[in-house]
N, CA, C and O atoms as a Maestro MAE file, in Angstrom:
{
 s_m_m2io_version
 :::
 2.0.0
}

f_m_ct {
 s_m_title
 :::
 protein
 m_atom[316] {
  # First column is atom index #
  i_m_mmod_type
  r_m_x_coord
  r_m_y_coord
  r_m_z_coord
  i_m_residue_number
  s_m_chain_name
  s_m_pdb_residue_name
  s_m_pdb_atom_name
  i_m_atomic_number
  :::
  1 25 1.064 -1.210 0.021 1 A "MET " " N  " 7
  2 3 0.022 -0.061 -0.171 1 A "MET " " CA " 6
  3 2 0.847 1.296 -0.122 1 A "MET " " C  " 6
  4 15 0.671 2.024 0.854 1 A "MET " " O  " 8
  5 25 1.609 1.624 -0.975 2 A "ARG " " N  " 7
  6 3 2.360 2.629 -1.197 2 A "ARG " " CA " 6
  7 2 2.021 3.875 -1.692 2 A "ARG " " C  " 6
  8 15 2.829 4.802 -1.740 2 A "ARG " " O  " 8
  9 25 0.521 3.975 -2.178 3 A "SER " " N  " 7
  10 3 -0.080 4.964 -2.970 3 A "SER " " CA " 6
  11 2 -0.606 5.966 -1.832 3 A "SER " " C  " 6
  12 15 -0.597 5.723 -0.626 3 A "SER " " O  " 8
  13 25 -1.119 7.271 -2.515 4 A "GLU " " N  " 7
  14 3 -1.671 8.314 -1.180 4 A "GLU " " CA " 6
  15 2 -2.932 7.704 -1.052 4 A "GLU " " C  " 6
  16 15 -3.454 7.224 -2.058 4 A "GLU " " O  " 8
  17 25 -3.641 7.638 0.313 5 A "LEU " " N  " 7
  18 3 -4.713 7.359 0.832 5 A "LEU " " CA " 6
  19 2 -5.930 8.333 0.878 5 A "LEU " " C  " 6
  20 15 -7.139 8.114 0.951 5 A "LEU " " O  " 8
  21 25 -5.191 9.496 0.810 6 A "ILE " " N  " 7
  22 3 -6.159 10.741 1.048 6 A "ILE " " CA " 6
  23 2 -6.927 10.852 -0.371 6 A "ILE " " C  " 6
  24 15 -6.412 10.750 -1.484 6 A "ILE " " O  " 8
  25 25 -8.039 11.042 -0.115 7 A "GLY " " N  " 7
  26 3 -8.926 11.052 -1.536 7 A "GLY " " CA " 6
  27 2 -9.593 9.748 -1.955 7 A "GLY " " C  " 6
  28 15 -10.451 9.810 -2.835 7 A "GLY " " O  " 8
  29 25 -9.307 8.661 -1.453 8 A "MET " " N  " 7
  30 3 -9.884 7.514 -1.680 8 A "MET " " CA " 6
  31 2 -11.048 7.020 -1.098 8 A "MET " " C  " 6
  32 15 -11.054 7.006 0.133 8 A "MET " " O  " 8
  33 25 -12.032 6.614 -1.679 9 A "ASP " " N  " 7
  34 3 -13.407 6.012 -0.950 9 A "ASP " " CA " 6
  35 2 -12.463 4.772 -0.040 9 A "ASP " " C  " 6
  36 15 -11.424 4.155 -0.272 9 A "ASP " " O  " 8
  37 25 -13.470 4.805 1.113 10 A "VAL " " N  " 7
  38 3 -13.161 3.690 2.240 10 A "VAL " " CA " 6
  39 2 -14.408 3.438 2.924 10 A "VAL " " C  " 6
  40 15 -15.288 4.287 3.068 10 A "VAL " " O  " 8
  41 25 -14.451 2.433 3.277 11 A "GLU " " N  " 7
  42 3 -15.365 1.701 4.360 11 A "GLU " " CA " 6
  43 2 -14.791 0.990 5.479 11 A "GLU " " C  " 6
  44 15 -13.920 0.124 5.399 11 A "GLU " " O  " 8
  45 25 -15.318 1.399 6.473 12 A "VAL " " N  " 7
  46 3 -14.837 0.602 7.859 12 A "VAL " " CA " 6
  47 2 -15.196 -0.880 8.162 12 A "VAL " " C  " 6
  48 15 -16.415 -1.052 8.172 12 A "VAL " " O  " 8
  49 25 -14.585 -1.810 8.371 13 A "LEU " " N  " 7
  50 3 -15.163 -3.176 8.295 13 A "LEU " " CA " 6
  51 2 -15.581 -3.949 9.808 13 A "LEU " " C  " 6
  52 15 -16.489 -4.713 10.138 13 A "LEU " " O  " 8
  53 25 -14.490 -3.363 10.478 14 A "SER " " N  " 7
  54 3 -14.776 -3.715 11.748 14 A "SER " " CA " 6
  55 2 -15.114 -2.763 12.805 14 A "SER " " C  " 6
  56 15 -15.427 -1.597 12.566 14 A "SER " " O  " 8
  57 25 -15.037 -3.343 14.139 15 A "ALA " " N  " 7
  58 3 -15.104 -2.749 15.374 15 A "ALA " " CA " 6
  59 2 -16.506 -2.113 15.288 15 A "ALA " " C  " 6
  60 15 -16.670 -1.197 14.483 15 A "ALA " " O  " 8
  61 25 -17.617 -2.568 16.128 16 A "PRO " " N  " 7
  62 3 -19.227 -2.096 16.236 16 A "PRO " " CA " 6
  63 2 -18.844 -0.562 16.300 16 A "PRO " " C  " 6
  64 15 -19.219 -0.077 15.233 16 A "PRO " " O  " 8
  65 25 -18.323 0.302 17.003 17 A "CYS " " N  " 7
  66 3 -18.512 1.495 17.068 17 A "CYS " " CA " 6
  67 2 -18.245 2.135 15.938 17 A "CYS " " C  " 6
  68 15 -18.801 3.216 15.746 17 A "CYS " " O  " 8
  69 25 -17.382 1.625 15.007 18 A "TYR " " N  " 7
  70 3 -17.048 2.259 13.680 18 A "TYR " " CA " 6
  71 2 -17.612 1.575 12.427 18 A "TYR " " C  " 6
  72 15 -17.156 1.755 11.298 18 A "TYR " " O  " 8
  73 25 -18.809 0.650 12.776 19 A "ALA " " N  " 7
  74 3 -19.594 -0.013 11.752 19 A "ALA " " CA " 6
  75 2 -20.371 1.005 10.582 19 A "ALA " " C  " 6
  76 15 -21.056 1.949 10.977 19 A "ALA " " O  " 8
  77 25 -20.268 0.838 9.716 20 A "TRP " " N  " 7
  78 3 -21.352 1.596 8.709 20 A "TRP " " CA " 6
  79 2 -20.580 2.712 8.452 20 A "TRP " " C  " 6
  80 15 -21.102 3.415 7.587 20 A "TRP " " O  " 8
  81 25 -19.288 3.241 8.977 21 A "ILE " " N  " 7
  82 3 -18.721 4.410 8.334 21 A "ILE " " CA " 6
  83 2 -18.186 4.370 7.096 21 A "ILE " " C  " 6
  84 15 -17.233 3.598 6.988 21 A "ILE " " O  " 8
  85 25 -18.552 5.046 5.996 22 A "ALA " " N  " 7
  86 3 -18.010 4.846 4.462 22 A "ALA " " CA " 6
  87 2 -17.981 6.024 4.119 22 A "ALA " " C  " 6
  88 15 -19.014 6.636 4.391 22 A "ALA " " O  " 8
  89 25 -17.075 6.681 3.544 23 A "GLY " " N  " 7
  90 3 -17.219 8.043 2.694 23 A "GLY " " CA " 6
  91 2 -15.786 7.945 1.935 23 A "GLY " " C  " 6
  92 15 -15.297 6.948 1.402 23 A "GLY " " O  " 8
  93 25 -15.264 9.219 2.031 24 A "ARG " " N  " 7
  94 3 -13.954 9.621 1.303 24 A "ARG " " CA " 6
  95 2 -12.775 10.028 2.655 24 A "ARG " " C  " 6
  96 15 -13.143 10.614 3.674 24 A "ARG " " O  " 8
  97 25 -11.447 9.619 2.426 25 A "ILE " " N  " 7
  98 3 -10.467 9.838 3.495 25 A "ILE " " CA " 6
  99 2 -10.162 11.595 3.258 25 A "ILE " " C  " 6
  100 15 -10.001 12.054 2.127 25 A "ILE " " O  " 8
  101 25 -10.132 12.186 4.118 26 A "VAL " " N  " 7
  102 3 -9.614 13.745 3.785 26 A "VAL " " CA " 6
  103 2 -8.693 13.973 4.703 26 A "VAL " " C  " 6
  104 15 -8.351 15.149 4.825 26 A "VAL " " O  " 8
  105 25 -8.024 12.922 5.615 27 A "ASP " " N  " 7
  106 3 -6.736 13.482 6.220 27 A "ASP " " CA " 6
  107 2 -6.339 12.091 6.876 27 A "ASP " " C  " 6
  108 15 -7.123 11.196 7.190 27 A "ASP " " O  " 8
  109 25 -4.938 12.097 7.019 28 A "GLU " " N  " 7
  110 3 -4.363 10.666 7.863 28 A "GLU " " CA " 6
  111 2 -3.233 11.024 8.519 28 A "GLU " " C  " 6
  112 15 -2.316 11.750 8.136 28 A "GLU " " O  " 8
  113 25 -3.398 10.377 9.669 29 A "THR " " N  " 7
  114 3 -2.022 10.619 10.342 29 A "THR " " CA " 6
  115 2 -1.387 9.273 10.719 29 A "THR " " C  " 6
  116 15 -1.929 8.307 10.183 29 A "THR " " O  " 8
  117 25 -0.601 9.073 11.334 30 A "LYS " " N  " 7
  118 3 0.202 7.863 11.844 30 A "LYS " " CA " 6
  119 2 -0.827 6.989 12.185 30 A "LYS " " C  " 6
  120 15 -0.926 5.920 11.583 30 A "LYS " " O  " 8
  121 25 -1.838 7.386 13.329 31 A "ASN " " N  " 7
  122 3 -2.826 6.104 13.761 31 A "ASN " " CA " 6
  123 2 -4.084 6.416 13.655 31 A "ASN " " C  " 6
  124 15 -4.810 5.824 14.454 31 A "ASN " " O  " 8
  125 25 -4.654 7.235 12.852 32 A "THR " " N  " 7
  126 3 -5.850 7.641 12.063 32 A "THR " " CA " 6
  127 2 -6.284 8.017 10.729 32 A "THR " " C  " 6
  128 15 -5.649 8.789 10.010 32 A "THR " " O  " 8
  129 25 -7.058 7.622 10.507 33 A "PHE " " N  " 7
  130 3 -7.764 8.245 9.215 33 A "PHE " " CA " 6
  131 2 -8.911 9.274 9.555 33 A "PHE " " C  " 6
  132 15 -9.671 8.921 10.456 33 A "PHE " " O  " 8
  133 25 -9.097 10.253 9.079 34 A "THR " " N  " 7
  134 3 -10.538 11.278 8.961 34 A "THR " " CA " 6
  135 2 -11.329 11.121 7.648 34 A "THR " " C  " 6
  136 15 -10.939 11.473 6.536 34 A "THR " " O  " 8
  137 25 -12.708 10.435 8.006 35 A "VAL " " N  " 7
  138 3 -13.080 10.000 6.829 35 A "VAL " " CA " 6
  139 2 -14.678 11.034 6.729 35 A "VAL " " C  " 6
  140 15 -15.547 11.143 7.594 35 A "VAL " " O  " 8
  141 25 -14.621 11.618 5.472 36 A "ALA " " N  " 7
  142 3 -15.865 12.262 5.381 36 A "ALA " " CA " 6
  143 2 -16.785 11.506 4.816 36 A "ALA " " C  " 6
  144 15 -16.649 10.885 3.762 36 A "ALA " " O  " 8
  145 25 -17.952 11.550 5.659 37 A "THR " " N  " 7
  146 3 -19.120 10.815 5.499 37 A "THR " " CA " 6
  147 2 -20.307 11.854 4.834 37 A "THR " " C  " 6
  148 15 -20.120 13.059 4.670 37 A "THR " " O  " 8
  149 25 -21.371 11.243 4.542 38 A "ALA " " N  " 7
  150 3 -22.491 12.130 4.228 38 A "ALA " " CA " 6
  151 2 -23.215 12.933 5.195 38 A "ALA " " C  " 6
  152 15 -24.197 13.563 4.803 38 A "ALA " " O  " 8
  153 25 -22.834 12.994 6.474 39 A "ARG " " N  " 7
  154 3 -23.264 13.890 7.674 39 A "ARG " " CA " 6
  155 2 -22.150 14.245 8.201 39 A "ARG " " C  " 6
  156 15 -22.343 15.136 9.028 39 A "ARG " " O  " 8
  157 25 -20.872 13.900 8.080 40 A "SER " " N  " 7
  158 3 -19.796 14.573 9.170 40 A "SER " " CA " 6
  159 2 -18.416 14.176 8.902 40 A "SER " " C  " 6
  160 15 -18.416 13.327 8.010 40 A "SER " " O  " 8
  161 25 -17.281 14.440 9.302 41 A "GLU " " N  " 7
  162 3 -16.070 13.794 9.238 41 A "GLU " " CA " 6
  163 2 -15.985 12.927 10.418 41 A "GLU " " C  " 6
  164 15 -16.458 13.424 11.440 41 A "GLU " " O  " 8
  165 25 -15.575 11.941 10.501 42 A "ARG " " N  " 7
  166 3 -15.269 10.913 11.534 42 A "ARG " " CA " 6
  167 2 -13.926 10.458 11.729 42 A "ARG " " C  " 6
  168 15 -13.536 9.738 10.811 42 A "ARG " " O  " 8
  169 25 -13.066 10.669 12.686 43 A "MET " " N  " 7
  170 3 -11.895 10.260 12.938 43 A "MET " " CA " 6
  171 2 -11.863 8.821 13.514 43 A "MET " " C  " 6
  172 15 -12.373 8.567 14.606 43 A "MET " " O  " 8
  173 25 -11.285 7.941 12.791 44 A "VAL " " N  " 7
  174 3 -11.077 6.364 12.785 44 A "VAL " " CA " 6
  175 2 -9.936 5.785 13.098 44 A "VAL " " C  " 6
  176 15 -9.137 6.009 12.189 44 A "VAL " " O  " 8
  177 25 -9.424 5.096 14.009 45 A "PRO " " N  " 7
  178 3 -8.082 4.691 14.576 45 A "PRO " " CA " 6
  179 2 -7.617 3.974 13.445 45 A "PRO " " C  " 6
  180 15 -8.582 3.648 12.753 45 A "PRO " " O  " 8
  181 25 -6.568 3.606 12.984 46 A "LYS " " N  " 7
  182 3 -6.350 2.291 12.144 46 A "LYS " " CA " 6
  183 2 -6.005 1.119 13.214 46 A "LYS " " C  " 6
  184 15 -6.247 -0.021 12.817 46 A "LYS " " O  " 8
  185 25 -5.633 1.216 14.127 47 A "LYS " " N  " 7
  186 3 -5.111 -0.091 14.911 47 A "LYS " " CA " 6
  187 2 -6.629 -0.837 15.202 47 A "LYS " " C  " 6
  188 15 -7.508 -0.174 15.752 47 A "LYS " " O  " 8
  189 25 -6.860 -2.154 14.827 48 A "GLY " " N  " 7
  190 3 -7.972 -2.668 15.420 48 A "GLY " " CA " 6
  191 2 -9.111 -2.717 14.380 48 A "GLY " " C  " 6
  192 15 -10.145 -3.311 14.683 48 A "GLY " " O  " 8
  193 25 -9.010 -2.240 13.400 49 A "ASN " " N  " 7
  194 3 -9.787 -2.042 12.279 49 A "ASN " " CA " 6
  195 2 -9.472 -2.419 10.908 49 A "ASN " " C  " 6
  196 15 -8.384 -2.308 10.342 49 A "ASN " " O  " 8
  197 25 -10.381 -2.803 10.525 50 A "GLN " " N  " 7
  198 3 -10.073 -3.229 8.831 50 A "GLN " " CA " 6
  199 2 -10.922 -2.243 8.009 50 A "GLN " " C  " 6
  200 15 -12.035 -1.874 8.384 50 A "GLN " " O  " 8
  201 25 -10.339 -1.840 6.874 51 A "PHE " " N  " 7
  202 3 -10.600 -1.018 5.698 51 A "PHE " " CA " 6
  203 2 -10.657 -1.402 4.464 51 A "PHE " " C  " 6
  204 15 -9.636 -1.728 3.859 51 A "PHE " " O  " 8
  205 25 -11.978 -1.422 3.859 52 A "LYS " " N  " 7
  206 3 -11.787 -1.635 2.177 52 A "LYS " " CA " 6
  207 2 -11.872 -0.452 1.446 52 A "LYS " " C  " 6
  208 15 -12.792 0.364 1.387 52 A "LYS " " O  " 8
  209 25 -10.763 -0.473 0.886 53 A "PHE " " N  " 7
  210 3 -10.425 0.760 -0.235 53 A "PHE " " CA " 6
  211 2 -11.025 0.338 -1.666 53 A "PHE " " C  " 6
  212 15 -11.349 -0.785 -2.053 53 A "PHE " " O  " 8
  213 25 -11.080 1.652 -2.378 54 A "MET " " N  " 7
  214 3 -11.317 1.309 -3.932 54 A "MET " " CA " 6
  215 2 -10.578 1.866 -4.636 54 A "MET " " C  " 6
  216 15 -10.714 3.086 -4.537 54 A "MET " " O  " 8
  217 25 -9.820 1.561 -5.335 55 A "HIS " " N  " 7
  218 3 -8.760 1.972 -6.296 55 A "HIS " " CA " 6
  219 2 -8.805 1.744 -7.378 55 A "HIS " " C  " 6
  220 15 -8.792 0.533 -7.604 55 A "HIS " " O  " 8
  221 25 -8.867 2.528 -8.448 56 A "HIS " " N  " 7
  222 3 -8.861 2.060 -9.948 56 A "HIS " " CA " 6
  223 2 -10.136 1.058 -10.168 56 A "HIS " " C  " 6
  224 15 -10.011 0.054 -10.868 56 A "HIS " " O  " 8
  225 25 -11.325 1.381 -9.552 57 A "ASN " " N  " 7
  226 3 -12.477 0.343 -9.735 57 A "ASN " " CA " 6
  227 2 -12.043 -0.925 -9.369 57 A "ASN " " C  " 6
  228 15 -12.664 -1.820 -9.942 57 A "ASN " " O  " 8
  229 25 -10.918 -1.403 -8.371 58 A "GLU " " N  " 7
  230 3 -10.667 -2.488 -7.813 58 A "GLU " " CA " 6
  231 2 -10.799 -2.091 -6.372 58 A "GLU " " C  " 6
  232 15 -10.576 -0.967 -5.922 58 A "GLU " " O  " 8
  233 25 -11.275 -3.386 -5.555 59 A "GLU " " N  " 7
  234 3 -11.741 -3.347 -4.095 59 A "GLU " " CA " 6
  235 2 -10.613 -4.110 -3.398 59 A "GLU " " C  " 6
  236 15 -10.322 -5.265 -3.710 59 A "GLU " " O  " 8
  237 25 -9.918 -3.337 -2.332 60 A "PHE " " N  " 7
  238 3 -9.023 -4.483 -1.551 60 A "PHE " " CA " 6
  239 2 -9.166 -4.103 0.085 60 A "PHE " " C  " 6
  240 15 -9.373 -2.951 0.466 60 A "PHE " " O  " 8
  241 25 -9.057 -4.970 0.765 61 A "VAL " " N  " 7
  242 3 -9.102 -4.961 2.177 61 A "VAL " " CA " 6
  243 2 -7.757 -4.647 2.861 61 A "VAL " " C  " 6
  244 15 -6.816 -5.223 2.313 61 A "VAL " " O  " 8
  245 25 -7.482 -4.014 3.735 62 A "ILE " " N  " 7
  246 3 -6.124 -3.855 4.621 62 A "ILE " " CA " 6
  247 2 -6.548 -3.642 6.219 62 A "ILE " " C  " 6
  248 15 -7.412 -2.903 6.691 62 A "ILE " " O  " 8
  249 25 -5.757 -4.427 6.785 63 A "ALA " " N  " 7
  250 3 -5.875 -4.011 8.241 63 A "ALA " " CA " 6
  251 2 -5.284 -2.963 8.550 63 A "ALA " " C  " 6
  252 15 -4.293 -2.714 7.863 63 A "ALA " " O  " 8
  253 25 -5.588 -2.119 9.496 64 A "GLY " " N  " 7
  254 3 -5.069 -0.864 9.594 64 A "GLY " " CA " 6
  255 2 -3.737 -0.912 10.679 64 A "GLY " " C  " 6
  256 15 -3.159 0.108 11.055 64 A "GLY " " O  " 8
  257 25 -3.332 -2.433 11.147 65 A "SER " " N  " 7
  258 3 -2.187 -2.219 11.889 65 A "SER " " CA " 6
  259 2 -0.963 -2.397 10.876 65 A "SER " " C  " 6
  260 15 0.214 -2.166 11.151 65 A "SER " " O  " 8
  261 25 -1.514 -2.899 9.526 66 A "GLU " " N  " 7
  262 3 -0.358 -3.172 8.586 66 A "GLU " " CA " 6
  263 2 0.049 -1.767 7.868 66 A "GLU " " C  " 6
  264 15 1.101 -1.684 7.234 66 A "GLU " " O  " 8
  265 25 -0.871 -0.639 8.007 67 A "ILE " " N  " 7
  266 3 -0.330 0.869 7.777 67 A "ILE " " CA " 6
  267 2 -0.199 1.810 8.866 67 A "ILE " " C  " 6
  268 15 -0.628 2.964 8.835 67 A "ILE " " O  " 8
  269 25 0.483 1.205 9.944 68 A "LEU " " N  " 7
  270 3 0.449 2.322 10.945 68 A "LEU " " CA " 6
  271 2 1.948 2.965 11.020 68 A "LEU " " C  " 6
  272 15 2.841 2.721 11.832 68 A "LEU " " O  " 8
  273 25 1.937 3.893 9.876 69 A "HIS " " N  " 7
  274 3 3.142 4.714 9.710 69 A "HIS " " CA " 6
  275 2 2.516 5.997 9.096 69 A "HIS " " C  " 6
  276 15 1.478 6.206 8.468 69 A "HIS " " O  " 8
  277 25 3.594 6.812 9.538 70 A "ARG " " N  " 7
  278 3 2.986 8.179 8.877 70 A "ARG " " CA " 6
  279 2 2.931 8.368 7.527 70 A "ARG " " C  " 6
  280 15 3.881 7.902 6.899 70 A "ARG " " O  " 8
  281 25 2.040 8.950 6.885 71 A "PRO " " N  " 7
  282 3 1.913 8.784 5.425 71 A "PRO " " CA " 6
  283 2 3.187 9.159 4.684 71 A "PRO " " C  " 6
  284 15 3.491 8.405 3.760 71 A "PRO " " O  " 8
  285 25 3.888 10.069 4.899 72 A "GLU " " N  " 7
  286 3 5.453 10.356 4.170 72 A "GLU " " CA " 6
  287 2 6.126 9.194 4.335 72 A "GLU " " C  " 6
  288 15 6.865 8.886 3.400 72 A "GLU " " O  " 8
  289 25 6.064 8.275 5.504 73 A "ASP " " N  " 7
  290 3 6.989 7.264 5.413 73 A "ASP " " CA " 6
  291 2 6.664 5.939 4.873 73 A "ASP " " C  " 6
  292 15 7.513 5.100 4.572 73 A "ASP " " O  " 8
  293 25 5.117 5.759 4.742 74 A "ARG " " N  " 7
  294 3 4.571 4.480 4.031 74 A "ARG " " CA " 6
  295 2 5.552 4.220 2.941 74 A "ARG " " C  " 6
  296 15 6.063 3.102 3.006 74 A "ARG " " O  " 8
  297 25 5.928 4.950 1.987 75 A "ILE " " N  " 7
  298 3 6.801 4.257 0.810 75 A "ILE " " CA " 6
  299 2 7.821 3.704 1.185 75 A "ILE " " C  " 6
  300 15 8.124 2.632 0.660 75 A "ILE " " O  " 8
  301 25 8.631 4.265 2.185 76 A "LYS " " N  " 7
  302 3 9.907 3.425 2.607 76 A "LYS " " CA " 6
  303 2 9.561 1.974 3.474 76 A "LYS " " C  " 6
  304 15 10.297 0.988 3.518 76 A "LYS " " O  " 8
  305 25 8.486 2.102 4.017 77 A "LYS " " N  " 7
  306 3 8.513 1.032 5.162 77 A "LYS " " CA " 6
  307 2 7.360 0.142 4.558 77 A "LYS " " C  " 6
  308 15 7.425 -0.999 5.014 77 A "LYS " " O  " 8
  309 25 6.477 0.297 3.797 78 A "VAL " " N  " 7
  310 3 5.443 -0.858 3.298 78 A "VAL " " CA " 6
  311 2 6.003 -1.395 2.166 78 A "VAL " " C  " 6
  312 15 6.265 -0.608 1.256 78 A "VAL " " O  " 8
  313 25 6.277 -2.714 2.003 79 A "ARG " " N  " 7
  314 3 6.711 -3.401 0.895 79 A "ARG " " CA " 6
  315 2 5.552 -4.492 0.336 79 A "ARG " " C  " 6
  316 15 5.784 -5.188 -0.652 79 A "ARG " " O  " 8
  :::
 }
 m_bond[315] {
  # First column is bond index #
  i_m_from
  i_m_to
  i_m_order
  :::
  1 1 2 1
  2 2 3 1
  3 3 4 2
  4 3 5 1
  5 5 6 1
  6 6 7 1
  7 7 8 2
  8 7 9 1
  9 9 10 1
  10 10 11 1
  11 11 12 2
  12 11 13 1
  13 13 14 1
  14 14 15 1
  15 15 16 2
  16 15 17 1
  17 17 18 1
  18 18 19 1
  19 19 20 2
  20 19 21 1
  21 21 22 1
  22 22 23 1
  23 23 24 2
  24 23 25 1
  25 25 26 1
  26 26 27 1
  27 27 28 2
  28 27 29 1
  29 29 30 1
  30 30 31 1
  31 31 32 2
  32 31 33 1
  33 33 34 1
  34 34 35 1
  35 35 36 2
  36 35 37 1
  37 37 38 1
  38 38 39 1
  39 39 40 2
  40 39 41 1
  41 41 42 1
  42 42 43 1
  43 43 44 2
  44 43 45 1
  45 45 46 1
  46 46 47 1
  47 47 48 2
  48 47 49 1
  49 49 50 1
  50 50 51 1
  51 51 52 2
  52 51 53 1
  53 53 54 1
  54 54 55 1
  55 55 56 2
  56 55 57 1
  57 57 58 1
  58 58 59 1
  59 59 60 2
  60 59 61 1
  61 61 62 1
  62 62 63 1
  63 63 64 2
  64 63 65 1
  65 65 66 1
  66 66 67 1
  67 67 68 2
  68 67 69 1
  69 69 70 1
  70 70 71 1
  71 71 72 2
  72 71 73 1
  73 73 74 1
  74 74 75 1
  75 75 76 2
  76 75 77 1
  77 77 78 1
  78 78 79 1
  79 79 80 2
  80 79 81 1
  81 81 82 1
  82 82 83 1
  83 83 84 2
  84 83 85 1
  85 85 86 1
  86 86 87 1
  87 87 88 2
  88 87 89 1
  89 89 90 1
  90 90 91 1
  91 91 92 2
  92 91 93 1
  93 93 94 1
  94 94 95 1
  95 95 96 2
  96 95 97 1
  97 97 98 1
  98 98 99 1
  99 99 100 2
  100 99 101 1
  101 101 102 1
  102 102 103 1
  103 103 104 2
  104 103 105 1
  105 105 106 1
  106 106 107 1
  107 107 108 2
  108 107 109 1
  109 109 110 1
  110 110 111 1
  111 111 112 2
  112 111 113 1
  113 113 114 1
  114 114 115 1
  115 115 116 2
  116 115 117 1
  117 117 118 1
  118 118 119 1
  119 119 120 2
  120 119 121 1
  121 121 122 1
  122 122 123 1
  123 123 124 2
  124 123 125 1
  125 125 126 1
  126 126 127 1
  127 127 128 2
  128 127 129 1
  129 129 130 1
  130 130 131 1
  131 131 132 2
  132 131 133 1
  133 133 134 1
  134 134 135 1
  135 135 136 2
  136 135 137 1
  137 137 138 1
  138 138 139 1
  139 139 140 2
  140 139 141 1
  141 141 142 1
  142 142 143 1
  143 143 144 2
  144 143 145 1
  145 145 146 1
  146 146 147 1
  147 147 148 2
  148 147 149 1
  149 149 150 1
  150 150 151 1
  151 151 152 2
  152 151 153 1
  153 153 154 1
  154 154 155 1
  155 155 156 2
  156 155 157 1
  157 157 158 1
  158 158 159 1
  159 159 160 2
  160 159 161 1
  161 161 162 1
  162 162 163 1
  163 163 164 2
  164 163 165 1
  165 165 166 1
  166 166 167 1
  167 167 168 2
  168 167 169 1
  169 169 170 1
  170 170 171 1
  171 171 172 2
  172 171 173 1
  173 173 174 1
  174 174 175 1
  175 175 176 2
  176 175 177 1
  177 177 178 1
  178 178 179 1
  179 179 180 2
  180 179 181 1
  181 181 182 1
  182 182 183 1
  183 183 184 2
  184 183 185 1
  185 185 186 1
  186 186 187 1
  187 187 188 2
  188 187 189 1
  189 189 190 1
  190 190 191 1
  191 191 192 2
  192 191 193 1
  193 193 194 1
  194 194 195 1
  195 195 196 2
  196 195 197 1
  197 197 198 1
  198 198 199 1
  199 199 200 2
  200 199 201 1
  201 201 202 1
  202 202 203 1
  203 203 204 2
  204 203 205 1
  205 205 206 1
  206 206 207 1
  207 207 208 2
  208 207 209 1
  209 209 210 1
  210 210 211 1
  211 211 212 2
  212 211 213 1
  213 213 214 1
  214 214 215 1
  215 215 216 2
  216 215 217 1
  217 217 218 1
  218 218 219 1
  219 219 220 2
  220 219 221 1
  221 221 222 1
  222 222 223 1
  223 223 224 2
  224 223 225 1
  225 225 226 1
  226 226 227 1
  227 227 228 2
  228 227 229 1
  229 229 230 1
  230 230 231 1
  231 231 232 2
  232 231 233 1
  233 233 234 1
  234 234 235 1
  235 235 236 2
  236 235 237 1
  237 237 238 1
  238 238 239 1
  239 239 240 2
  240 239 241 1
  241 241 242 1
  242 242 243 1
  243 243 244 2
  244 243 245 1
  245 245 246 1
  246 246 247 1
  247 247 248 2
  248 247 249 1
  249 249 250 1
  250 250 251 1
  251 251 252 2
  252 251 253 1
  253 253 254 1
  254 254 255 1
  255 255 256 2
  256 255 257 1
  257 257 258 1
  258 258 259 1
  259 259 260 2
  260 259 261 1
  261 261 262 1
  262 262 263 1
  263 263 264 2
  264 263 265 1
  265 265 266 1
  266 266 267 1
  267 267 268 2
  268 267 269 1
  269 269 270 1
  270 270 271 1
  271 271 272 2
  272 271 273 1
  273 273 274 1
  274 274 275 1
  275 275 276 2
  276 275 277 1
  277 277 278 1
  278 278 279 1
  279 279 280 2
  280 279 281 1
  281 281 282 1
  282 282 283 1
  283 283 284 2
  284 283 285 1
  285 285 286 1
  286 286 287 1
  287 287 288 2
  288 287 289 1
  289 289 290 1
  290 290 291 1
  291 291 292 2
  292 291 293 1
  293 293 294 1
  294 294 295 1
  295 295 296 2
  296 295 297 1
  297 297 298 1
  298 298 299 1
  299 299 300 2
  300 299 301 1
  301 301 302 1
  302 302 303 1
  303 303 304 2
  304 303 305 1
  305 305 306 1
  306 306 307 1
  307 307 308 2
  308 307 309 1
  309 309 310 1
  310 310 311 1
  311 311 312 2
  312 311 313 1
  313 313 314 1
  314 314 315 1
  315 315 316 2
  :::
 }
}
């Protein structure tokens, strides 16, 4: 997962308190995503959640614990 995630469509697949959150990623930190939904912006922790991303009409699921890096460091760390 070496590409920019901000601007991608995402759906949170795990953690009952974050279930049904879907929208577009508007910000990313080392530990969280900020997702713009139809109603508001929600901050979702990466750790303990799985995310379904849409990229070039393809869906893929990534565990948040696999991408616990600062966005600018992801290219160097994720293989």
